[in-house]
C-alpha positions in Angstrom: 30.6 51.1 -15.5 33.7 52.9 -14.3 37.2 51.8 -14.3 39.2 52.4 -11.0 42.8 52.5 -11.2 44.5 50.4 -8.7 48.3 50.6 -8.0 50.2 47.4 -7.9 53.9 46.9 -7.3 54.8 46.1 -10.8 52.3 47.8 -13.0 49.0 49.8 -12.9 45.9 48.0 -13.5 42.1 48.9 -13.5 39.2 47.2 -11.8 35.9 47.7 -13.4 33.0 48.4 -11.0 29.4 49.2 -12.2 28.2 52.5 -11.0 25.1 50.7 -9.4 27.6 48.8 -7.1 29.3 52.1 -6.2 26.1 53.6 -5.3 25.3 50.4 -3.1 28.6 50.9 -1.3 28.0 54.7 -0.6 24.5 53.6 0.7 25.9 51.6 3.5 27.8 54.7 4.8 25.2 57.1 4.1 22.6 55.7 6.4 24.8 56.3 9.6 26.1 59.5 8.3 22.6 61.0 7.8 21.6 59.7 11.3 24.5 61.4 12.8 23.5 64.6 11.0 19.8 64.0 12.1 18.5 63.9 8.5 15.8 61.4 7.5 17.1 58.4 5.5 14.3 59.0 3.0 15.5 62.6 2.5 15.6 63.5 -1.4 19.0 62.3 -2.8 19.2 65.0 -5.3 19.0 67.6 -2.5 21.8 65.7 -0.6 24.1 65.7 -3.6 23.3 69.3 -4.8 26.0 72.1 -4.2 25.1 74.2 -1.1 24.9 77.3 -3.6 21.7 75.5 -5.0 20.4 74.6 -1.6 21.8 71.2 -1.2 23.8 69.4 1.4 27.1 69.4 -0.8 27.6 65.8 -0.2 29.8 63.8 -2.8 28.4 61.3 -4.9 30.8 58.5 -5.4 30.4 57.3 -8.7 30.4 61.0 -10.0 33.7 61.3 -8.2 35.3 58.4 -10.0 33.9 59.6 -13.2 35.5 63.0 -12.6 38.9 61.4 -11.8 38.8 59.3 -15.2 38.0 62.6 -16.9 40.8 64.3 -15.3 43.2 61.3 -16.1 41.9 61.6 -19.9 42.5 65.2 -20.0 46.0 64.6 -18.6 46.8 62.0 -20.9 45.6 64.2 -23.9 47.5 67.2 -23.0 50.5 65.2 -22.3 53.8 65.5 -24.5 54.2 61.7 -24.8 53.1 59.3 -27.6 49.7 58.8 -26.0 49.0 62.6 -26.1 50.1 62.8 -29.7 48.0 60.0 -31.0 45.0 61.1 -29.0 45.1 64.7 -30.4 45.8 63.6 -34.0 42.9 61.1 -33.9 40.5 63.5 -32.6 41.6 66.2 -35.1 41.0 63.8 -37.8 37.6 62.8 -36.5 36.7 66.5 -36.3 37.5 67.1 -39.9 35.6 63.6 -40.9 32.6 65.0 -39.0 32.8 68.4 -40.3 32.5 70.1 -37.1 33.8 73.6 -36.8 34.9 73.3 -33.0 36.8 70.5 -31.4 34.4 68.4 -29.1 36.7 69.4 -26.1 36.4 73.2 -26.8 32.8 73.0 -27.1 32.1 71.1 -23.9 32.2 73.8 -21.7 28.7 74.9 -22.8 27.3 72.1 -20.8 28.8 72.9 -17.4 27.2 76.2 -17.0 23.7 74.4 -17.1 24.1 72.6 -13.9 22.4 75.1 -11.4 
């Protein structure tokens, strides 16, 4: 389940939409797009969403785009100079000490990205 930020006039709120519903919305627009590109609607989805360097069609998967924006917002908040950034850094550093890990969880996450293709 992903939270999508929605701007209101007075405040910023989030609406929670399950990823299955986001996929259903994308399927509605995907059929006419595939028809226009002369690609079968039964074409393998992993090949549609794979990057072109891996032999895919490089289409965007909407729920992954939402997740990416949430991670970017988290990192922006984490790196911020305000109170939220300070509390986030302090609590994760304390948790790192409690777990006994040598590296911070954000510093060690770059190893996962290289295994995509």
